[in-house]
C-alpha positions in Angstrom: -90.6 -54.9 167.9 -87.7 -56.6 169.5 -85.5 -56.9 166.2 -85.8 -53.4 165.3 -84.7 -52.4 168.9 -81.7 -54.6 168.1 -80.7 -53.3 165.0 -80.6 -50.1 166.8 -78.7 -51.0 169.5 -76.3 -52.7 166.9 -76.1 -49.4 165.0 -75.2 -47.4 168.0 -72.5 -49.8 169.2 -71.1 -49.7 165.6 -71.0 -45.6 165.7 -69.5 -45.5 169.0 -66.8 -48.0 168.1 -65.5 -45.6 165.4 -64.5 -42.1 165.6 -65.9 -39.6 162.6 -63.8 -37.2 161.1 -65.3 -34.2 159.6 -63.3 -32.4 157.0 -64.0 -28.6 156.5 -63.1 -27.1 153.2 -64.2 -23.1 152.8 -64.6 -21.4 149.3 -61.8 -19.7 148.0 -59.4 -20.3 150.7 -56.8 -23.3 150.2 -56.3 -24.6 153.9 -58.4 -27.5 155.0 -59.8 -27.7 158.4 -60.4 -31.1 160.1 -62.5 -32.0 163.0 -63.0 -35.5 164.8 -65.9 -36.5 166.4 -65.7 -39.7 169.1 -68.3 -42.3 168.0 -69.5 -42.6 171.7 -70.2 -38.8 172.0 -72.1 -39.1 168.5 -73.8 -42.5 169.6 -75.4 -40.5 172.7 -76.5 -37.4 170.8 -78.3 -39.6 168.3 -79.6 -41.5 171.1 -81.2 -38.3 172.9 -81.9 -37.0 170.0 -84.2 -40.2 169.1 -85.6 -39.9 172.7 -86.3 -36.0 172.6 -87.8 -35.8 169.6 -91.3 -37.8 170.4 -91.3 -36.1 173.6 -91.3 -32.8 172.3 -93.8 -33.5 170.0 -95.8 -34.9 172.3 -95.5 -32.0 174.6 -95.9 -29.5 171.7 -99.1 -31.5 170.3 -100.4 -31.3 174.0 -99.7 -27.4 174.5 -101.6 -27.0 171.4 -104.2 -28.8 172.2 -104.6 -27.6 175.9 -104.6 -24.0 174.2 -107.0 -24.1 171.6 -109.2 -26.2 174.2 -108.9 -23.0 176.2 -110.0 -20.7 173.2 -113.1 -23.0 172.9 -113.9 -22.9 176.5 -113.2 -19.3 176.5 -115.6 -18.8 173.5 -118.1 -20.8 175.0 -118.3 -19.2 178.2 -118.4 -16.0 176.5 -121.3 -17.2 173.9 -123.2 -18.3 177.0 -123.0 -15.1 178.8 -124.6 -13.4 175.8 -127.2 -16.0 175.2 -128.2 -15.6 178.9 -128.7 -11.8 178.4 -130.7 -12.3 175.4 -133.2 -15.1 177.3 -133.3 -12.5 180.2 -134.3 -9.9 177.4 -136.6 -12.2 176.0 -138.3 -13.2 179.4 -138.8 -9.1 180.0 -140.2 -8.9 176.8 -142.2 -11.7 177.1 -143.7 -9.9 180.6 -144.6 -7.0 178.4 -146.4 -8.8 175.9 -148.4 -10.7 179.0 -149.4 -7.3 180.1 -150.4 -6.3 176.7 -152.6 -9.4 176.1 -154.2 -8.7 179.3 -155.3 -4.6 178.2 -156.3 -6.3 174.8 -158.5 -8.7 176.2 -160.2 -6.2 178.5 -160.7 -3.9 175.3 -161.9 -7.0 173.3 -164.4 -7.9 176.0 -166.0 -4.1 176.0 -166.2 -4.1 172.4 -168.0 -7.3 172.3 -170.2 -6.0 175.2 -171.1 -3.1 172.7 -171.4 -5.2 169.4 -174.2 -7.2 171.4 -171.7 -10.3 171.0 -171.5 -13.1 174.1 -168.2 -12.5 176.1 -165.6 -15.1 175.9 -165.1 -17.4 178.9 -162.1 -17.4 181.1 -161.3 -20.5 180.6 -161.1 -20.4 177.1 -159.0 -16.9 177.2 -156.5 -19.1 179.8 -156.1 -22.0 177.3 -156.6 -19.8 174.1 -156.5 -21.7 170.5 -153.9 -24.0 168.7 -150.8 -26.0 169.6 -147.9 -25.7 171.7 -144.7 -24.4 170.0 -142.4 -26.7 171.8 -142.9 -30.2 173.3 -143.0 -29.2 177.0 -141.3 -32.4 178.1 -138.3 -31.6 175.8 -135.2 -31.3 178.0 -133.6 -27.9 176.9 -132.4 -26.3 179.8 -128.8 -27.9 179.7 -128.4 -25.1 176.8 -128.1 -22.7 179.6 -126.0 -24.1 182.6 -125.9 -22.5 185.6 -129.1 -20.0 184.7 -132.0 -19.5 186.6 -134.3 -19.3 183.5 -136.1 -22.3 182.3 -136.2 -22.3 178.5 -138.9 -24.6 178.5 -140.7 -22.3 180.5 -140.2 -19.7 178.3 -141.1 -21.5 175.2 -144.5 -22.4 177.2 -145.1 -18.8 177.7 -144.5 -18.4 174.3 -147.0 -20.9 173.5 -149.4 -18.8 175.3 -149.1 -15.6 173.9 -149.2 -17.1 170.1 -152.6 -18.9 171.5 -153.9 -15.7 173.2 -152.9 -13.7 170.0 -154.7 -16.4 167.9 -157.9 -15.9 170.1 -158.0 -12.0 170.1 -157.7 -12.2 166.3 -160.6 -14.2 165.7 -162.6 -12.3 168.4 -161.5 -9.1 166.7 -162.7 -10.3 163.0 -165.9 -11.7 164.6 -166.5 -7.9 166.1 -165.5 -6.5 163.1 -167.8 -8.4 160.8 -171.1 -7.6 163.3 -170.2 -4.1 163.5 -170.0 -4.0 159.5 -173.5 -5.6 159.3 -174.8 -3.3 161.9 -173.6 -0.2 160.1 -174.9 -1.7 156.8 -178.4 -2.3 158.2 -178.0 1.2 159.5 -177.3 2.9 156.7 -180.2 0.8 155.0 -182.7 1.9 157.7 -184.8 5.2 156.9 -183.9 7.3 159.9 -184.0 11.0 158.3 -186.3 13.2 156.8 -187.4 13.4 153.3 -186.4 16.9 153.0 -185.2 19.7 154.6 -187.7 21.9 156.2 -191.2 21.7 155.5 -194.6 21.4 158.0 -197.3 18.7 158.2 -200.1 19.6 156.7 -203.0 19.7 159.4 -204.9 16.7 159.9 -204.2 15.0 156.3 -200.4 14.7 157.1 -201.4 12.6 159.8 -200.6 8.4 159.3 -203.5 6.3 159.9 -207.1 6.6 159.9 -208.5 10.1 158.7 -211.0 12.3 156.6 -209.7 12.5 152.9 -209.1 16.0 152.3 -210.8 15.5 148.3 -213.5 12.8 148.9 -214.3 13.6 152.5 -214.4 10.1 152.9 -212.9 8.1 155.8 -210.1 5.9 154.9 -206.3 4.8 156.2 -203.6 7.0 155.5 -200.3 5.1 154.7 -198.1 7.5 155.0 -197.5 11.4 155.9 -197.9 14.9 154.0 -195.3 17.5 154.4 -196.2 20.8 153.0 -193.4 22.0 150.9 -192.8 24.9 148.2 -192.9 23.0 144.8 -189.3 22.3 143.7 -187.8 21.6 147.1 -185.0 18.8 146.6 -186.2 15.2 147.9 -183.8 12.5 149.1 -183.5 9.2 149.8 -184.0 8.6 153.6 -181.6 5.6 153.5 -179.0 3.6 151.0 -181.1 1.5 148.4 -182.2 0.5 144.9 -184.9 2.4 143.1 -187.3 0.1 142.0 -190.2 2.1 140.7 -190.2 5.5 139.1 -193.6 6.5 137.4 -196.8 8.0 137.5 -200.0 7.1 139.5 -203.4 9.2 139.2 -203.3 9.6 143.0 -199.9 9.8 143.9 -198.8 11.6 140.9 -195.3 11.2 140.0 -193.5 9.0 142.6 -190.4 7.1 143.3 -190.3 3.7 145.6 -186.9 2.4 147.0 -186.2 -0.8 148.5 -183.7 -0.8 151.3 -183.3 -4.0 152.0 -184.3 -6.1 155.3 -188.1 -5.4 154.3 -187.8 -1.9 154.3 -189.4 0.4 151.4 -190.0 4.1 151.3 -192.2 5.8 148.7 -192.2 9.4 147.6 -195.3 11.0 146.1 -196.6 14.0 144.5 -193.2 14.8 142.7 -193.0 17.6 140.4 -189.8 15.9 138.7 -188.1 12.8 138.9 -183.9 13.0 139.3 -183.1 9.3 139.4 -183.9 6.1 137.3 -185.5 2.6 138.1 -182.7 0.2 139.1 -180.4 2.8 140.4 -178.3 2.6 143.5 -178.6 5.7 145.8 -177.1 6.6 149.1 -178.9 8.1 152.1 -179.0 11.7 151.2 -179.2 11.7 147.4 -181.8 13.8 145.7 -184.5 11.6 144.1 -186.7 14.3 142.7 -188.1 17.4 143.4 -191.3 18.2 145.4 -194.8 19.3 143.5 -198.6 19.0 143.2 -199.3 16.0 140.6 -202.1 13.6 140.8 -204.8 13.7 143.5 -203.2 16.9 145.5 -204.6 20.1 146.8 -201.7 21.8 147.4 -197.6 21.2 147.0 -196.4 18.7 149.1 -194.5 15.5 149.8 -196.3 12.3 150.6 -193.9 10.0 152.2 -194.2 6.5 153.3 -192.1 3.7 155.0 -193.0 -0.1 154.7 -191.5 -3.2 156.5 -192.2 -6.2 154.8 -195.0 -4.6 152.9 -196.5 -3.3 156.1 -197.1 0.6 156.6 -195.2 2.2 159.1 -195.6 5.7 160.9 -192.8 7.7 159.4 -192.6 9.9 162.5 -191.1 7.0 164.3 -188.0 6.7 161.7 -187.0 10.7 161.9 
């Protein structure tokens, strides 16, 4: 380092001891111009230049860095302001969703009561189901300096909303399945008259002990008789599967339908059968036409309802 400085001083001393002459020849002209620069002046100019260049470079680089830093800070401040606005909007939307969850919970409890399902305890509704979205100990509030909104708190609220929605989804699926099962049971339970119109046929129509209209003997009547014109359409009183379509000396042409859940219905004294054994029928489907076949004194429909093979009074299913 010292040797370099010494050489620089020697070079400047050499320049200062000599004068510099500059000859200028302009193109197209024969005249010459000569300029003379004194060595001391040249040495001073060179010295100033050597000192000024690094200083100028340093100042210029510093100004450029300051300008870039100012732009970056301004942009960060702008981005931070936009982020704050977005976070405030998220907070408002979360509050709205929290209110909707409360309304859904109230409707859910009402539906569970109608479906005869047990209610969900408040402590479970508050906790919900599932894990957190973000570790509550995570320090992320530094991302919004100077803001009164806590990102960690927002994360906790989102976590609670997510768990609340999971709980509502599970409850909804439970209610849906229960109602579907109830609807299926309802459709498979005999609950309408087997034909439109008609009248009960006096004492012979009653369910229970009676005097047989032909033998005059006391027996138990397993169904009910409905007087109706021959050829009247007879319908299935519930969804089910046809398990018998045949002739019996007493019942005449008859149809038996298995409805599941232990229920069976029988339609006797038909003039014609309109369905086949093994066929699946819906409530209201025509199974045949009323008639006077078998052991019968007049056109009518003999209708039975059995539950786990035990005769039931059909009147209770109208």
